[in-house]
Structures are given as C-alpha cells and as structure tokens.
N, C-alpha and C positions, 0 to 999 in steps of 0.2 A: 557356737552354733547350738549346743545342747541346751543351754539356758533359754535361748530364744524359742527353740522348738518345744521346750517344756511349757510355754505359755499357750500352746494351741490345744483346744479342747478336742480330744479324740472322737467323742460322740458327734460333735459339730462337724469335724472334718470328714466323718463317715457319711454325713448327709449333704455336705457341700464340698465341691472341689474346684480348683482353678487350673486352667490349661493354657500354656503358651504354645503357639503354633507358628511355624515357618515352612514355606513350600519345600525348601531344600532340606532342612534339618528336622522336619517332622514335628510331632507334638511331645510336650513334656508336662506331666502332671506335677504341680508344685504346691508347696504350702501357701496358705493365704498371705498375699503381700502385706507387709507392714504398712499400716495407714489405711487399709481398705475400709475398716469400720468407722474410722474417725475422720477420714478425708471427705471433703465436700464434693462428692460426685454429683453431676447434674445432667438432666435432660433439658434442652433449651431449644425452643422453636426460633428459627432465623426470622428476623423482622423484615428482611428483604424478600427472601424466598420462603414463602409460608410453609412449604412442606419439608424443608431441610431441618432435621432434628439433630442437633449436635449433642454428643455425649462426651463429657470430659471430666477430668479431675486434676487436682494438684499432684504432686509427686507421690508415687508408690515406690516402696523400697523392697528389693528382692535380695535374698540371701541364698547361700548354699548352692545346690544344683541349678536353681533358677538364675542366680547371678552368673554362674559359669556358662550356662546356655546363652544368656544375653551377651556376655562379653565375647564369646566365640563368634556369634553372628555379627557383632559390631566390628570385630577385627577383620572379618571377611568382606562385609558388604557396606559398612559405614552408615552414613546418615539416611540413605534411601532404603535401608532394610525394612521389610514389612513383617512385623511380628504382631500377632493378635493375642489378646488376653481374653479368655472366656471364663465366666463363672457359671457352674452348673449346680443344680439342686435335684435331689431325688423327689419324684412326685410322691405326695403323701398317700396316694391310693395305689398306684401301680409300682412304686419304688424304682421306676426307670429314671435315668438321668435326663434332666431337661435344662436347656439353656435359659439362664435368667438375666444375663448381662454380658455383652461382648463389645469390644472396641479394639483400637490399635494403639500400640505403644509408639510414642513419638521419639525416634532415635536421635533427633536433633537436640533433645533435652537431657541426654544421658549424663549422669554424674557418678563417677566411681569414687568410693571412699572406703579404704581399708577392706572390710569383709562384706561390703554391700554395694548395690547399684541402685540408683534412683532414676525414674523416668516419669514423664507425664503420660496420661492415659486419655486418648482422644477418640473421636468418631472414626468410623470405618475409612478404609483407604480411598474410596471414590470421592468422599467429601473433601479429603485433603488434596487430592489431585485436582479436582475441579476448582477448589479455592485458590490453588497456586497457579493454575493455567487459564482460568476463565477469561482473563483480560488480554491474553496474547493473541494477536492476529495470526491466522494460518491460511495458506492457500489451499482451498478445498480440492484443487485439481492435482495435488501432489500424490505420489505413489507410495509414500511411506508414512507411518505414524511418527509422532515426535520422538519415540524411542527407537525408531529405525525399522520397525516391522513393516513388511510389504502390505499394501492394501490395493484393492481392485481399482481400475480406472473409473473415474467419475461418470455416472450415468445421468443424463439430463433429459428433459422433455422439450417439446416444441410448442411455442405459442404464436398464434397469428395476431399481428398487431395491425388492425385496420386504421389506426391513427386517430388523432384528434384534430378536427378543424380548428384553427386558431386565428384570432384576429391580430394582425400585425399593424402597427402604426408607428411610422418613423417621421421625424421632423428635422429640417435643416434651416439654417439662417446664415446671414452674412455678418460677420463681426465688424464692429466699427474700426478695428485696427487694420483691417484688410478690406476696405470697401471701395476700391478702384480697380479698373481694368483698362489697360492701355494697349493700343495696336498702332503700328507705324509701317507704312509701305512707301517705297519710292521707285520711280521708273522713268525711262526715257522713251515715251511713246508706246508702252505696252499696258496690258491689263494686269493688275496686281490686287491680291486680296489676302485677308488674314482672319483667323478665328481665335478667340480667347474665352475661356470659361468664366461664368459668373462665379465669384470666389466663395462658394458655399462651404459651410462647415456643419458637420453632424451635431445635432442637438440631442435627439433621442433616437437610438438605433434599435429598431425591431428587425430590420432586414440586414443580414450580415453582408450583403453585397453593396450596401450603402457605403460611400466613402467621401471624405472631404476633397474638394477641388483644390489643386495647387494654384495659388494666386499668380496671375500674369504669365501663365504657360500658354504660349502662342503657337499656332500652326499656320504655315503658309497654305493658302488655297486660292488659286487664280481662276477657278471655274465659276461660270455664271450660275451653275446649279448648286454651288456650295457643297460638293460631294467628295471632298478629300477624305483620306483616312483620318480616323480620330486619334487622339492622344490620351493615354490612360490618365494623365494628370488632369484632364478636363472632364472626365466622367464622374457623375455623382451616383450613378448606379452601374456597377461594373460586372459583366460576365455572369449573367443569370445561370443558375445551375439547372433550371428546368423552366417550363412554361410558367410565367407569372402574370397574373392579371392585376395591374396596379391602378388604383384610383389616386389620381394626382391633382393636388391643388397648388397653384403658384400665385403669389402676390409679389410683384416686382416694381420697385420705384427707383429711378435714377435720373441723372442729368448728364449732358455731354459737353466737354470742352473739345474743340476741334482746331485743326490747322490744315487748310486745303490750299495747295499752290500748283497752278498750271494743270489742273485736272479738267478733262472734257466733261466727265460725269462722275458721280460718286453715289454709292449706296451704303446704307447702314441697316442691319437687321438684328432682331433678337429671335433665335431659333431654338426650338426644343426638338432634338434630333436623336434618332436611334442608329445603332451600329451593330454589326453582326460578325460572326466567325471568331468569337472568343477574343484572344489577345491581339488578333490581326486588326480588329476594329475597322473593318470595311464598312463604308457608308451604306446604310439601309434606306432610310427616308427621313424627311422632316415631319415629325408628328404634328407640329404646329409652328406657323410663322406668327409670332406674337407681335412683331413690329417691323414695318418697312418704312425707311426714310430715303427719299432721293436727296440730291445735293441741296435743294432749297430747304428741305425739311431739316437737314443737318444744321444748316446755317441758322434756321429759326430756333433750334434747340428745344429744351423741355421746360420743366421736368416731365417725365413720362411715367404714367401709372398703368401697369399691364397686369392682366389676370389670365389664368388658364384653369379650367377644370374639366377633366375627362378621364376616361379609362384607356390605358395603353396595355396591350398584350405583348410581353417580351417572350421570345422563345429561348431555348437553351443557348448560351453563348452570346446573348445580345446585351447591349449596354445603352445608357441614356446620358445625354449631355444637354445642359442649358447654357447657351453661349451667345456672345456678341460676335457679329460678323461685319466686316467692311470689304468693299470692292470698289476700285476706281480705275479709270482709264486716263493715262497721261497724254498731253499734247505732244505731237511729234517734234523732236528737236529740243524739247524742254525737260528739265529735271523736275518731274512732277512729284509731289509729296502729299500723302494723306495720313494724318495722325489724329487719333481720337482717344479720349479718355472718358470712360464712364465713371462718374464719381458720385459720392453720397449714395452708394448703392444700398438699398434695403430690400431684402428678399426673404420670404418665408415659404417653405415647401412642406407640404404634408403628403406622405405616401401611405396609403392604407391598402390592406389586402386581406381578403377572406382566403386563408391559405390552407391547403391540404396537400398531403403527400401520399404516394401510392402505398399500399399495404406491404408489410414486410414480415419476416419471421425471425424469431429469436430463440436461443436456448434459454431454458428456465429450469430451476430446481425447486421442487415443492418443499413446503415448510418441514414436513416430517423427515424427508431425506436429508435436508441440510442439517437439522439437529442431530440425526443419527451419524452423519458423516463427521461433524465436528466432534461428537462424543468419541467416535472411533479414533480419530487423529490424536485427540488429547489423552485418552486413557489407554490406547493400544488394545482395546477389547471391543469385540462386536457384541451385538444384542444386549447392550446396556442402556438403551434409550427406548422409552415407551411414552406414547402420547395419543390418547384417544381423540383429543380435540383436533389434532392434525392428521390422525390416521385415516386410512381408507380401506374399504373392503378388499380391494385388489392386492393389498400388502398384508392381509391377514387379520384385519380388525372386523368386528361384527357389523359396523356401519361406518359411513363416511362422517367424520367429525365436522364441526362448524367451520373450522379453519383448514379443512383438508385440501382445498384447492387454492390456498394462498401460496403464490409463487414468488421466487426471488431471482432477479437477474442483475448483473452489473452492466455498467455502461458499454463495455466492450462487446458484451453479448448482444445488447440492443443494436449495436452497429454492425452486427454479424461478423465480428472477429471471433476466432477460437484459438485455443492453445496451439493448434497446428499452424497458425499464421505467423509464429514468432520468427523473425529474421533480424539481421543487423539493421535494416532500414525500418522494419515494423516491429517495434519492441512491445509486443502484447504483454499486458500485466494481468496476472491471474486473479480470479475471484478470491479475495482475501477478507476474512472477517474473524471476529472473536466470538466465543460462546456467549459472553456477556452481551455484546451488541446484538447477537441473534435473539437471545431471550428478551432483553429489554425492548427490542423493537416489536416482537410479537406480543409481549405483555402490554405495550402501549396501545396497540390497535385492537387487542382481543381480551384484555383483562385476564392474564394467566398467572399461575403460580408454579413453583417448581419444588420437587422433593427428591429425596434419595430413599429408596425402599428396597427391601429384600424380596427377591422373587426366585423361587426354586433354589434357594441357598446362595444366590449371588445378588450383589447390589446392582441397582439400575437407576438411571435418572428418570424421573417422572415429570412431564410437563402437561398440565391440564388447566382448565378454567379455575379461577381462584376459588370458586365455590366447592370444588372437589376437596380442598384441604380444610373445609369447614363443614363437615357432614352433620346434618341435623338428626343424628342418631346417637343414642347413648352407647358408648363403647367401653367406658370405664366407670365402675360403681364403687364408691367408698362406703363401707358398711357402718362406720361409726360417726357420731357427732363430731364435727370439726371444731377446733379450738383456735383462739387468737385470730379470729376473723376480722378482716378489714376490707373496705371497698373504697377505691379512689377513682377519679375520672381518668380515663385513658385518653389524655389530650392529644396524643400522637395520632389518634384516629379521628380527630375533629379538624375540619379544613375550612379556612376562611376564604381560600381562593383555589383555583384549579388551573394548572398549566398543562396543556395537552396538545398533542400533534407531532410535529416533525422538526428536527434540529435545523434542517435546511431544505432547499429545493424550491423555494418561492421567489428567489431573487433572480428572475429571468429577464435579462436586458432585452432579449428579442421581443418579448411581449410586455415589457415594463412591469412584469409581476402583477398586473392588475386583475387577471382572470383566474390565477391559480388559487384553488380553494384548499388544497391539502398543505397547510402551513401550520404555524404554531399559534394557538389561541389561548387567551387568558379569560377565565370566567370568575365571577365573584359569588360567594354564597352569602347566606344571611348570618353566618357566625361572626361575632365581633369580639368575643371574650379571649380568643386565642388568635395568633397570627401564624398560620401554617399553610403551606401550599401543598396540594395533592399534585405531584408532578409526574407525568408519564409522557416522555418525549422519545420518539423513535429515532435511532441513528440512521435507519434505512429511510429512503425517500419514497413517498407515494404520490408525488406531484406528477400530474399528467403532462404538464408543459415541459419540464426537464426530460421526461421520458420521450416526448415527441421530438424535441430538438436533438436529442442524442441519436435517435433512430434515423433522422434525416441526414445523417453523416455516415452512410454505409461504407463498409470497408472497400467495396469494389470501386467506389468513386473517390474515396479519401483514405487511401491505404497508409499514408504516413502522417496524416494530420491528427494532432491531439485535440481532444475535446474535454472541457472542464468536468464533464460527468463520467468520463471513461472508467474511473475506479470506484464510483459510487454504486451502492447496492439499492435496487428498486424493489418495492413491494408491488405485486400484481394480483389483483382480486379477479380470479379466473373462474371459468366453467369449462367442462369438457364437451367438445363438439364432435369429436371423432375418437376412435380408440386410442390414437396416439397424437392427437392435436387438441390444444386448448385455445380459448379466446378470452378476451377481457369481458367481464360482466358489464352490461349496460343498464340503464335505469329500468327497463321493462322487467329485468330479472328479479328485482328486489323492491321496487318502489311502485306505488299505486298511481302516481302522477308524474308527469314530466317535470324535471327540475327547473327551477326559475333562477334568474340572476346569474346565469353563466352563458357564455357564448357557445353556440352550437350544442345544446343539451343532448341532441341525439347521438353525438359522438363522444360524450363525456364518459369517463370510466373512473374506477376506484372511488365511486361515490359512497360506498359503505365505509370507506376509510377516512371520510372527512371528520374534522375535529368534533362537530356536534354529534355525529353518529357513533364515534368511538367513545365519547363521553357517556352516552347512554348505556353502552356495554359495561362501563365501570360503575354503574349505578349502585350495585349492592355493596361496594366498599366506600362510596361517597355518602350514601344515605344514612349510615348509623347515627351520625350527629344531627342530621337534618330531619329525622323521622318525626320528631315532636313538633315540627313546624310545616305541616303539609300544605298550607295555603301560601307559603312564601316561595321564592324563586331562586334558581341559579341563573345569574344574569351575565350577559356578554360584557366583557371588559375591553379587550383590544385583540387585534389579529395582525399577523404579518402578511396575510393573503387576502383573497376575495371573500369578504365576510357577508356578501349579499346572496350567496347561494342559499336556496330554499329547497328542501327535500321532504318527501312524505313516504316513509317506509310502509309497506303493507301492514295493515292492522295497527297503525301507529298514527300519532298526531303529526301534523306538519311542523317542521322546525327550520328556522333560519339560522345560519351560522352566527349572525349577529343578534340573535333573539334570546329567549330565556326559556327555561324548563321549570315547570312546577315541581316542587319537591315530591309531591305525591305521585308524580309520574315515574319516579326512579324505582328501580327494582327493590324488592324486599331486602332489608339489611341482613348481612351475614351474621352480625353480632351486635351486641350493645356496647358502646364505648366506655366500659367500666372495667377496671382491674379488680379482681377478687383474690385476696391472699389469705391463707389459713395454714394450720398444721393438721396433719393426719398421718399416722404411722404408715410406712410402706413396707409391707411384708412380701413374702415370695409370691403370694397369690395376686396381690395388686401389681407387683412388678411384672408378673406374667401378663396381666391385662395391658399394662403400658407397652410392653414389647410385642403384644399379639396383634391379631387382625380379626375383623368381623365381616361376615358376609352381608353386603349391602346391595340390594337389587341385583343379586347374582354375581357380585364382584367382591373379592377380598380386599378390604380397605384397612390400612394400618389404624390401630385404635387411637393413635395420637391425633388423627384427623377428626375424630368424633368428639362427642360431648362427655365431659366428666360430670357424673351426678353425685352430689354430696348433700349431707344432711346438716341443716343449721336451724336451731331452735325447733327441732322436731319436724321441719318441713324440708322437702327436697328441692334443691336448686341445681342449675346446670351452667357450665361454661366450657370454653375451649382451652385445653392445656397449653401453656406457653413455657412454663418452667417447673421442674420438680427436682428437689434435692432429697433423695430417698433415705439418706443416713439419718440416724437419730430420730427425732420426732417426726420427720418428714415435712418438708416445706413445699407448699404448692402456690403457683401463681396462674390464674385463669383469666381469660377475657370472657366476660359475662355473655351468656347466650341471649339471643333475641327472642322475646316472647311473642 
C-alpha cells in the first residue's frame, strides 16, 4: 500500500479529493482511484432520450480504506447497494471545495483481487433505475411502489363524452351452399301454417346485433295474421340495445317448388317482420309484405324478384326477421299436404344507420399526473418528475403547457368500470402501462424529449418539448483553437420516409374502419441518398371510433361482457369546461374551418392528434435534412385509416391526410445534420461548465442542452454536445448548430 500511495502527488491531492458516499455508512474521503486519469470516462447524450446524459467509465480500482469500505457495503447490501463517487476540486479564487464530477459505482461489476477492488463508474441512480424498469408495465391504481413503499390512492378527473356520431353499414347475403328454404304442413280439415327464415349470412358487420339466420329453422304458425312468436334462429337483427333507426335495402330473387294435395286454399308470403320484448320475441308487426301468392299464384311459380327500401325504427329489445310464410286449409276428411321449397335464393341486404349514443362520463388521468405516478411507482420517490409541457398552473407551474390537458383513460374507464367494481363475476383489470409506452406515446403526438437533471441536490426526470434539449444559447465556451477537426454527415438524422401515428385502433369491424382517421400513416420525403424512416408510433390509441364503441358498452348494461378495447389506453385531447369537469376538444377550438372528408365533423374529436397534424409538430426534427430543398414536399404514401380527412388549423394552411407538406412549411430545424469531432483539453473550468447550468429566460437549464462554442481557424463555430471524453487531450463530438 505504501508504494502505491507514494505515487500520489500531495500537492495535487490537497487541491483535489475523492469521496465515496452511502446513505447508511456515510462518506469516506479516499485516495484517487487507480485508473482515474487514464480511464476513458465519458459524457454521452442518449440518442433516444435527448436529455439523458450518461456518465460512465471502465473499471476504477480502489485500495486501502476505500477497498474495505466497498467490501463492507457489498457484504451487507450486495448488487443493489447505492454508492456514489464524487470528485471535488478547490476553487482557484475562493479555495472552497466544488464538485467537478459525480456518478454511481455499479456493484454488479465488482471484482475483488488480492488487495484491491475494481468497479465500473456509471451515471446517477435515477438513470439506472429508469433504464432497468422503464419497459415494465405497472398498474397505476396500486397502493405501493415497486419496492413496497405505500403510496396514496390514485386521484383522477372526470371527462364528459358527448360521443361521435358514426355511420354504420352492414351487409348480408345468401350463400350458394345454403340457398333453399323448405316448409311442410299436413292436416285433416284444419288450417295450418309455417314460417322459415331467408337463410341470410353476415357479410360485413357494423351492427353487433346483426346475426346469421339458421337455415331451415321453421316455426308453426296457424294464424291468418301470421303473428306467432318468433324464433331467434330466424332473426337477422336481434334484440336492439336502444332505439335504432335503420335504413334497409333488400333485393331478393327465388323460385318455388311446391306440392299441394287436398287443399281448399293456400297462401304463400314473403314478410319483413318485427318482434318485441327481447328474448321473448313477441310479434309486433309486419313492416312490409313483399309478396303474396294465392293457390293459383303458387302453381304458376316464379321466378320472383322482390325489392324493399325503407327506414325502420326499432326500440330497445326489438328484432327483425325476413321470412317465407305458408298457410293452407285442408278439405274435411282428407289428409291435406302443403310443401314448398324456395330454391336458388339470392338475397342482398344493406343496413345503414346514422348512429349516436347518449353522453357518458369517464374517469381520466392527465398526462402530468400519469408521468408523476409512474415515476413514483418505479423509483419509490416523490417529486422526481417535472414537465412544463404537461404542467398546469393549478399544480404549481407558471402556466399551462401545450399538452397540459391531454388525458389518458383505459377502456374499462370509458365503460364506467372502476376498481371498486371488481367481483368474481366482474374481473375489472386495472389501468396498466409502462413508463416507456407513456413517454413514447406522448412523444409520438407532441414531439417530446426526456432528460435526467439535478434540482436542489436531487435527480429528477424532465419531460419537455424536444426543442428544450437543444437550447439556442451558448452555455459552454472552449477558449483554445481545436485540433484534429473533422466533419461528417449525421445520416441518422436524415429521413427518406416518415411513419407516424398509432399502432392500432383503426381496425373497427363495426364501421369497417373506413372513417377512422387516427391511424398509422406513411409519408415520403425527397431524400434518396439514405434509406431511413423517422418512426413515431404511439402505443396508446387516439381513435374516436374505438373510443365510441367502448363507451357504448357501459358497465350498468354489460357488467360481465368483455370488450376488445377494455385494457387499451386512450389519448383524449381535452379542455376544461368546469372546475372539476373536462370535455373533448372539437374543431371550433383549434381549427378555422370545419373538417372535410369525415362523417359528422361536428362530433369529431382528437383532430389535433391526426397523423398530418402530429407530423407538423415534429417539423423541427424532420426538417434538418430537408432545409436545403424548400420547394420540395413531404408526400403521402399510405394509411391504415381514413386518409381523406382535411383540416385547417388556425393560422395554418389546409392539409389533407393524404396530401403533402411543402418543406418550407416545416418548423425551423433544431440543428444541422453534421457531426463535428475535434480535440480540446478539458480542465476543471471546462468541466464546471459541462456540469453546470445557465439561466435561460428565467430558468436554470443544464449546460449540456445548450451550444458549445469552439474556435477553428480563428473563427467561432457552434454545436450541440453529444459526447465528451475529458481525459487526456479531451475528445469532443458535436451535432452542428443550425445557422
């Protein structure tokens, strides 16, 4: 130990010191770790989360009391032990100790060898926790953090959902494999009759109450009025859940084979009939008698071509059937028979509805509260989440952020289920998500970045607009001429295509997915030299149709029925209408003209979250490689949803989802897509700049987010810091600033 300690410069050690710290075992001032000056320590900006600055190194070696301190902690707390290493220097003017470098030792890398211990040196603890837990889904209604600490009950808001009027269109047909319908009655002098449904099969189902008819399901009906109870097998629209105004078109073609023996008279009809009282299927009325044949008509045969077009209003619990009917009277004393077979049946039915549903209310959690809740559950700590873009005055921010009223609800909430509804029969599933899905979804619709920064001596997660992490202010100045300069194209920031929107939510069988605009869309840029996609896809849904279909299955009416959107999370673009109530934003709130190309634009919502509108919010990170081609376009490629929607935001040009955007319309680029690399020594003063903050528009901003100003060939240039290796000659990598 003496020979190793003898290599330490006492004068240097008097100006620089190293401190190990653990919450339980306190601080220990130690000699400089072996490898500190030769090891390649780095500052590195995360390419996914623009504000996450990793600090790391290869192995540092500790001896003497430092080794004993670390081994004791390892013995007691193992791999999860949190030990920080801080380097401090005396200020040249005040002679006070000042922190110049700090990070956390990674106890998973410990290596003991004879009289020394080696470990890797990484970023602070919050970065490591977030990195290891960000992909894990957690229920936000839970009452403990992941490490078992108690947390308060989840607090939510209420949103009024007026609903979206939707156009439903269902079709039915008769397959060639089941295109006959047979009835047979026999009697000795009495009146006998029968009903059989037209063997319809569902082709396209927009109405969930639509059902295929069971072929050759017959019902005895001896009444002249043909008013017997119905059979569920013959219904093609069964048990309406509320008043439905259905526009129905029917085209029916068929012919008849018959056998009539000892009948005094016979009748054959095609009837469109309605039934009531739910599953009882009590006869209500014949909506239309499409065909009447007497005995002579039956004998004459067909073929018959029948049509119907009209609007039928069904009340709750009512059903519809399209059926063949026969009735005959036998001669006294004779065994009379009537048997008919409708064959070569061809039938097409179209059912259309301008459908709306009464307004409902749902629980909702706002974007800031969800981020804070997830951070608390994952890290076990409160007050470590900060976001001005989603913050609001009422929770302590100076102003409401652009995304402050973006809400999230899962399908169960839209259906008015709550955690209080859990029973053996009703297995409510909680709102579960991961921090990564939360951030990726917000980033997709609002162009956000994320960082980890120090605030009042503690780390916190910072989620802001991407531009926050590229401050157009010089925060680090390098005094000397740089050496070994080189510039290369940052091709990873040049995009030939754009995939933007939502991972799912447009595949709605009820409306055949034709009108849902919040889907996934692909655009093409003018870039051909590289093949790279700018991909921003939200895991959360913003579709108004899936939201509407989910809320139309309320808990009070469907307490045990599952819905495919129950566990999905929805984005809701909201506004505050009362102190404790929100509603969805409509076109009048943000657009200068009524949207075109969508059914019922007056009830449309989440319009600001359509692919073309969120693409425009990403303009400052899409434009860097397109800036030199202002007269060229970003052009529509393909979409999974309604690409005919046209919107015009206030003070903006009109844009169609299947249209194009002029490059010059995009926001000013955040940077120039060029890497700049050079060498410049990193002394304590420069290190202090790197670790420090600067007051920008009244806010303390980490210097890493600002511009580095450097001198090359006697002229000053600027760029954003992405990587710095401070040891030795000092190696720098910058993304060039936009001029």
